[in-house]
VMD Tcl script that draws the C-alpha trace (Angstrom):
set ca {
  {130.75 55.40 119.40}
  {130.83 57.09 122.70}
  {133.43 59.72 123.35}
  {135.12 58.76 126.64}
  {136.75 61.91 127.22}
  {135.57 64.08 130.14}
  {133.65 67.35 129.66}
  {135.38 70.57 130.29}
  {133.41 70.78 133.61}
  {135.22 67.69 134.76}
  {138.76 68.92 134.29}
  {140.87 68.59 137.46}
  {142.30 71.86 138.58}
  {145.13 70.07 140.13}
  {146.24 68.68 136.81}
  {145.73 72.03 135.16}
  {148.11 73.59 137.65}
  {150.50 70.88 137.17}
  {150.63 71.60 133.41}
  {151.13 75.37 133.94}
  {154.02 74.76 136.25}
  {155.65 72.35 133.58}
  {154.99 75.08 130.93}
  {156.75 77.65 133.20}
  {159.77 75.49 133.90}
  {159.83 73.65 130.50}
  {161.51 70.83 132.35}
  {159.78 68.02 133.90}
  {162.48 67.47 136.66}
  {162.48 71.08 137.76}
  {158.69 71.27 137.73}
  {158.57 68.10 139.78}
  {160.81 69.73 142.40}
  {158.57 72.83 142.37}
  {155.44 70.61 142.92}
  {157.24 68.27 145.20}
  {156.25 65.28 143.22}
  {158.25 62.49 141.87}
  {159.04 62.99 138.13}
  {157.37 59.79 136.98}
  {154.18 60.68 138.85}
  {154.18 64.15 137.33}
  {154.53 62.74 133.87}
  {151.56 60.36 134.51}
  {149.44 63.42 135.61}
  {150.27 65.28 132.58}
  {149.39 62.35 130.34}
  {146.19 61.93 132.18}
  {145.38 65.64 131.41}
  {146.25 65.17 127.78}
  {143.92 62.28 127.62}
  {141.13 64.20 129.10}
  {141.61 66.88 126.58}
  {142.17 64.67 123.63}
  {145.24 66.73 122.62}
  {149.02 66.53 123.40}
  {150.25 69.60 125.20}
  {154.00 68.96 125.73}
  {156.79 67.45 123.71}
  {160.10 66.21 125.27}
  {163.08 66.96 123.13}
  {166.90 66.38 123.75}
  {167.11 70.03 124.77}
  {164.07 69.80 127.28}
  {160.32 70.27 127.14}
  {158.42 72.44 124.68}
  {154.74 73.26 124.27}
  {152.89 71.92 121.22}
  {150.58 74.17 119.31}
  {147.71 72.91 121.52}
  {149.68 73.47 124.51}
  {150.34 77.03 123.50}
  {146.69 77.66 122.91}
  {145.63 75.97 126.24}
  {148.15 77.61 128.57}
  {146.74 81.29 128.77}
  {143.29 79.73 129.16}
  {144.60 77.31 131.80}
  {145.94 80.23 133.87}
  {142.61 82.12 133.58}
  {140.81 78.97 134.73}
  {142.99 78.70 137.84}
  {142.57 82.42 138.58}
  {138.79 82.17 138.09}
  {138.62 79.18 140.41}
  {140.72 81.00 143.13}
  {138.62 84.19 142.78}
  {135.45 81.93 143.06}
  {136.84 80.28 146.14}
  {137.71 83.46 147.89}
  {134.44 85.12 147.09}
  {132.46 82.24 148.43}
  {134.65 82.03 151.72}
  {134.30 85.87 151.96}
  {130.55 85.90 151.65}
  {130.44 83.04 154.32}
  {132.69 84.99 156.69}
  {135.28 82.24 156.51}
  {139.02 83.06 156.09}
  {140.82 86.23 156.70}
  {139.54 89.76 156.37}
  {142.34 91.68 154.67}
  {142.54 95.54 154.67}
  {144.72 96.98 152.02}
  {146.41 100.49 152.25}
  {148.63 102.59 150.22}
  {151.58 104.66 151.25}
  {151.17 107.37 153.84}
  {147.66 106.10 154.80}
  {147.48 104.71 158.38}
  {144.75 102.08 158.90}
  {146.34 100.72 162.09}
  {143.59 102.27 164.58}
  {140.70 101.04 162.53}
  {142.29 97.57 162.12}
  {142.89 97.49 165.89}
  {139.26 98.45 166.71}
  {138.01 95.77 164.45}
  {140.15 93.13 166.17}
  {139.14 94.34 169.49}
  {135.47 94.15 168.53}
  {135.80 90.69 166.85}
  {138.59 88.83 168.61}
  {137.57 85.56 166.91}
  {138.29 87.07 163.36}
  {141.48 86.96 161.41}
  {141.84 90.55 160.55}
  {144.98 91.56 158.42}
  {146.62 94.51 156.97}
  {148.53 94.50 153.59}
  {150.40 97.38 151.99}
  {149.77 98.01 148.28}
  {151.53 100.28 145.82}
  {149.48 103.08 144.26}
  {148.67 100.88 141.19}
  {147.50 97.81 142.95}
  {144.17 98.57 144.73}
  {141.82 97.71 141.88}
  {143.64 94.53 140.98}
  {144.14 93.46 144.46}
  {140.33 93.74 145.11}
  {139.26 92.04 141.99}
  {141.67 89.29 142.53}
  {140.47 88.86 146.10}
  {143.87 89.52 147.57}
  {142.23 92.06 149.87}
  {138.64 92.81 151.07}
  {138.86 96.54 151.33}
  {141.44 99.16 150.51}
  {142.10 102.52 151.90}
  {143.70 104.44 149.01}
  {143.78 107.68 147.07}
  {141.34 107.45 144.21}
  {143.54 107.22 141.09}
  {142.14 104.08 139.63}
  {138.98 103.09 137.75}
  {135.76 102.69 139.80}
  {133.74 100.31 137.79}
  {133.16 97.09 139.49}
  {134.03 98.70 142.84}
  {131.98 100.42 145.60}
  {133.65 103.67 146.79}
  {133.08 105.18 150.31}
  {134.60 108.72 150.51}
  {136.73 109.45 153.57}
  {138.20 112.92 153.07}
  {139.99 115.04 150.51}
  {143.75 116.01 150.41}
  {145.09 119.18 149.01}
  {147.98 118.91 146.56}
  {151.46 120.09 146.81}
  {154.21 120.22 144.22}
  {157.36 118.22 144.70}
  {160.51 120.07 143.29}
  {164.31 119.45 143.80}
  {166.30 121.84 146.02}
  {167.44 124.86 143.93}
  {164.53 124.63 141.59}
  {162.88 128.04 140.46}
  {159.80 127.24 142.44}
  {161.42 125.81 145.65}
  {161.29 129.00 147.54}
  {157.60 129.92 146.82}
  {154.96 129.97 149.49}
  {152.61 128.64 146.96}
  {152.16 127.90 143.09}
  {149.24 127.62 140.66}
  {149.07 125.12 137.75}
  {149.93 127.89 135.30}
  {153.33 128.02 136.98}
  {154.12 124.52 135.96}
  {152.55 124.69 132.47}
  {155.89 124.26 130.89}
  {157.36 121.91 133.40}
  {157.89 118.18 132.71}
  {155.81 115.79 134.75}
  {156.15 112.05 135.15}
  {153.97 109.63 133.26}
  {152.32 106.97 135.64}
  {151.99 103.23 135.01}
  {148.76 101.27 136.14}
  {146.75 104.43 137.47}
  {144.48 107.10 136.12}
  {146.82 109.68 134.80}
  {144.09 112.26 134.90}
  {144.06 111.65 138.71}
  {147.75 112.12 139.07}
  {148.56 115.01 136.53}
  {146.54 118.12 135.69}
  {143.96 117.52 132.92}
  {145.50 118.47 129.50}
  {149.02 118.51 130.61}
  {151.08 116.94 127.66}
  {154.61 117.47 128.60}
  {155.46 114.24 130.22}
  {158.65 112.60 131.04}
  {159.75 109.15 132.20}
  {157.36 106.40 133.10}
  {157.21 105.72 136.88}
  {155.74 102.78 138.56}
  {156.75 103.43 142.31}
  {156.86 106.25 144.69}
  {160.63 105.68 144.88}
  {161.01 106.05 141.14}
  {159.04 109.42 141.24}
  {161.10 110.81 144.01}
  {164.33 109.78 142.33}
  {163.28 111.66 139.19}
  {162.29 114.71 141.04}
  {165.43 114.87 143.06}
  {167.46 114.46 139.78}
  {165.72 117.55 138.30}
  {164.13 115.40 135.63}
  {160.55 116.19 136.49}
  {158.45 118.04 139.03}
  {155.34 116.28 140.33}
  {152.04 116.90 142.00}
  {151.30 114.80 145.11}
  {148.91 114.60 147.97}
  {149.87 116.80 150.94}
  {150.20 113.72 153.03}
  {153.33 112.85 151.07}
  {155.00 116.07 152.19}
  {155.87 114.64 155.63}
  {159.08 112.65 155.79}
  {160.23 113.64 152.21}
  {164.00 112.98 151.37}
  {166.11 116.05 152.12}
  {166.84 116.94 148.43}
  {163.18 117.56 147.63}
  {160.89 120.27 148.91}
  {156.97 120.63 148.66}
  {155.00 123.68 147.67}
  {151.30 124.06 148.11}
  {149.39 124.29 144.77}
  {146.44 126.73 145.12}
  {144.21 125.63 142.18}
  {144.94 121.80 141.81}
  {141.96 119.57 142.43}
  {142.20 117.76 145.74}
  {142.84 114.05 145.94}
  {139.96 111.97 147.15}
  {140.93 109.38 149.96}
  {138.46 106.59 149.84}
  {137.62 103.08 150.90}
  {137.17 100.81 148.03}
  {135.60 97.39 148.12}
  {134.17 95.00 145.47}
  {130.60 95.83 144.33}
  {128.31 93.52 146.15}
  {130.79 92.51 148.53}
  {128.99 90.52 151.61}
  {131.89 90.01 154.06}
  {130.30 90.37 157.47}
  {133.15 92.57 158.76}
  {132.98 95.05 155.96}
  {130.21 97.37 157.36}
  {132.06 97.34 160.70}
  {135.30 98.22 159.18}
  {133.64 101.10 157.31}
  {132.43 102.52 160.59}
  {135.82 102.16 162.19}
  {137.38 103.85 159.14}
  {134.97 106.70 159.26}
  {136.21 107.45 162.85}
  {139.86 106.71 162.49}
  {140.97 107.40 159.07}
  {141.09 111.32 159.11}
  {143.66 113.69 157.46}
  {146.99 113.89 159.01}
  {147.45 116.86 161.39}
}
mol new
graphics top color blue
foreach p $ca { graphics top sphere $p radius 0.5 }
foreach p [lrange $ca 0 end-1] q [lrange $ca 1 end] { graphics top cylinder $p $q radius 0.2 }
display resetview
């Protein structure tokens, strides 16, 4: 007897996306609103997906909708399938030169002159800029949310092509009144007994001195770090570029023997977008140390 079910290669991504929305909402009515579909139509599409898979994914109960065991297993794979399809689409469009060219940048790095030059040289191109938090560059590149990133190198390099721009010395951020606040400079020995923050989503060795084990609260944003410093909970190393425009209850002190921070352009390994080389040239001219 011939199995009439479609092969995995024939799964419709549209139906898979409908399923993930229903799984998120656990309610067909709310999911239909999100998808802007009529509820009966959404129900038919989900049944069609279940027929293709040969497994029931969702059960309706008096309290709403719940995932079956098969649905629980299929859901993470369905989400990964959609992410993979999105990345493949973005990659193909990028290689063909279609779609926007998006330049990512992190805090206190100014890409405007390089972006402006690229727009001037290629007026037909859709060149965009997008701010990223310090922990986002790697994921933003690999997920094709951006095509190139100007960032401080505190993330893993595998799968990426790194172009060095310059190095920034480090400063120590301390609250007003701290014992080191009035110093002209400090060394790493001066902070050996100080509590430093832990960092989420970045290479901790790139943010704190190697071997420093006295770590305090976990921080995920620059604002979180500055709040902890101002509150005298931690002191923190930072690139000298952060010293400008600090909040008035924090001072910066140069650190003589801390390794500098590398400011780089990062792109996906093998990236073939036709504007990438031109942006690298523009960045080499315009992305320079402040001052």
